[in-house]
C-alpha positions in Angstrom: 0.0 0.0 0.0 1.3 3.4 -0.9 1.8 6.4 1.4 -1.2 8.7 1.1 1.1 11.7 1.5 3.4 10.8 -1.3 2.1 13.2 -3.9 2.2 16.1 -1.5 5.5 15.3 0.2 7.6 12.7 -1.5 10.7 13.9 0.3 9.1 12.8 3.6 7.6 9.6 2.1 10.9 8.1 0.9 12.4 7.6 4.4 9.1 6.2 5.7 9.1 3.7 2.8 12.7 2.7 3.4 12.0 2.1 7.2 8.9 0.0 6.4 10.8 -2.1 4.0 13.5 -2.7 6.6 11.0 -3.7 9.2 9.4 -6.2 6.8 12.7 -7.7 5.8 13.5 -8.3 9.5 10.2 -10.2 9.8 10.9 -12.4 6.8 11.7 -16.2 7.0 15.3 -15.7 6.1 18.2 -14.3 8.1 18.3 -10.7 7.1 20.4 -9.5 10.1 23.7 -10.0 8.3 22.5 -9.3 4.8 23.7 -6.1 3.2 21.6 -4.0 0.9 21.5 -0.7 -0.8 18.8 1.2 -2.6 18.2 4.3 -4.8 14.9 5.9 -5.5 14.5 8.7 -8.0 11.3 10.6 -8.7 11.0 13.0 -11.6 7.9 15.0 -11.3 7.6 18.0 -13.7 10.7 20.0 -13.2 11.5 18.6 -9.8 13.9 15.7 -9.1 13.7 13.9 -5.7 16.5 11.4 -4.9 16.7 9.1 -1.9 19.4 6.5 -1.1 20.5 4.1 1.6 23.8 2.3 1.9 26.5 3.1 -0.6 24.3 3.3 -3.7 24.5 6.1 -6.3 22.2 7.3 -9.1 23.6 8.6 -12.3 21.5 10.8 -14.6 22.1 11.2 -18.3 20.2 13.1 -20.9 20.0 12.6 -24.7 20.7 15.4 -27.1 20.6 14.6 -30.8 21.1 10.9 -30.1 24.1 11.4 -27.8 24.5 11.4 -24.1 25.7 14.6 -22.5 25.9 16.4 -19.2 25.6 13.4 -16.9 25.6 14.1 -13.1 26.1 11.7 -10.2 24.0 12.1 -7.1 25.4 10.7 -3.9 
């Protein structure tokens, strides 16, 4: 089930979703205590970019201009 506040405040919703996922993993039938994981979430909504990450993940954004990539930026 999604966060009802996501469309109004995705910046607040991302940490809530990450925490919920973590709690559910710890309740799973496999040993998640010593498992490592990373995640990156990116939302592009109109002209606004919202990025969330946990662990040592990174998102890289690229754009196409005349069939070629240019102006890539890394978000940490």
